[in-house]
N, C-alpha and C positions, 0 to 999 in steps of 0.2 A: 220879673221884679222877684227876688226870695225872700223869705218869711225874715223876721228879726228874730235873730239867735234868742232862746229861752236863758233866763238867771242862772239856771244849773249846768246850762252848757258853758254858758262863760263862764261860771264858777268854776269847772273843771280845768277849763285853758288856764285861766290865774294859776290856780293851785298847779298845773302842770309845769308852769313855766317857771313859778313860784319854787317848787324843790327841783327843777333840772340845773335852776340858774344859781342854785344855793342861798336864796336868800330867806328871811323869815317874816314873821308877821308883822314885829316891831319896823324891821325896814319899810316898811310898805306904810304903816300908819304915820312913820316919821315922815315918809315922802310926800304925803295926804296932808299934812298937817291935822292929823284928825286921831282921835284915841284911840288904843289900839286894839279894845274887844268890840268897838263897834266898826272898826276899821275891815278886822277880820271877818265879823259877823255878815258885812256888807259883800265884801269880797265872796263871802262863800254862798251870796243871794237873798240874805235875811232883808237888806235894804239897800234903796235905788241910792246910787251915785251919781253929784251933779255931772253934768257933759264936762264940763271941764276936769273934775278929779278921774271920769272914767278912761280920757284920753291920756290923763297923764298918767295913769298907771298903766294902762296899754301900752304909750310909748318905753314907758321905761322896762316892762317884761316883754318889748318887742312884738305885741301883740296887734291886729289890725283893727279897723275900725268897728268890724263886725260883732268882734268881743264886745267892746265901748261901748254898741247899741245894745247890746244885752245887761247888760250894769246898768244903766240909766232905768231900765224897767222899773214896773212897781211889781213888788216882791208878792207873792201868796205864801206869807211866814207860817212856822212852824215846822216841826219834825217829821221826816215822814217816820212810819210806825219802825222800819227794819231799824232803823238808828236807834229809837227809844230802848231797842236791846241792849246796846253796845254798853260795858260794863261802865267809863267814862258819866256818858251821859245819863245809866240808869240811876247812879250814885246820886246825883241833882234830885231826881223824881223820889230817892230813897229819902235823902235830907228833908225835903220837902215834907213830906209825909208825915214824918216822925214830928218835926218844929213846926211846918205851917202852922197847925193849931196854935201853939202858946204864940207862936210869931199875930197871928190873928188878934187872940184875946189880948198881947201886950199894945196891939197897934190902937185898939177900939179903948182898954185904960186910957192911953195917951194920949190919945187923939182923937177919941169920940167914935163915932159909926161913921164908918166908908173904909176906903182902901188905898191903897199903894199903887201908883200909878207905874203902868210901864211903857206909856207912850213919852211922856213928862221922866224921862229915868235915865242913869249913870249906872255905867255897870265898869269897876276894876277890878283886875286882875294883878298879881302878885307874890313872886317866892318869899319866904321869909324864911331862914336858918332856924333850925332846932337841933340840940343835939339828941334827942331822939329820931331823929329825921327830918327833912326840910318840908314846911306845912306850904298847902294852896290856900292864898286868902284871896277869896271873895268878897268883894262889894257890892250890896245892891244899893242904890239911891235913887229913890222915887219921890214924887210930890204927892204928900196926901190928898186925896180927893174926898170930900166928906160928900155923904148922901144929904139929898137937900129933897124936901117932900114938898 
């Protein structure tokens, strides 16, 4: 019996098939009936898909059951160090380094002592036209979790 494919290997198969077929992440999200950013993240290995979702996307992309098996596995979440140096990803780190303390202060002022959940969480991505150049709009929507002593 062969081992179950890793999530990162399954993600590589998904991304390769998507590129070769000229499909977008938005098309895959629509096919699965799931949010765009979540779908992209899941297909890149950061969330487990249901068996039905994994089989459906693999069928659409012409990939086998071995890839579907990998997609349903529980992930080890996070970004490898080499990807953290990518300019796009690094800018998110930079933005949170600059604005994180202010956001923390504002959360505490508005809600009290607690945090924004990254588990009970929604994220959205959009493009907004602007005369000075199009804008990237990222919306983070997390449930407030108060510290209870």
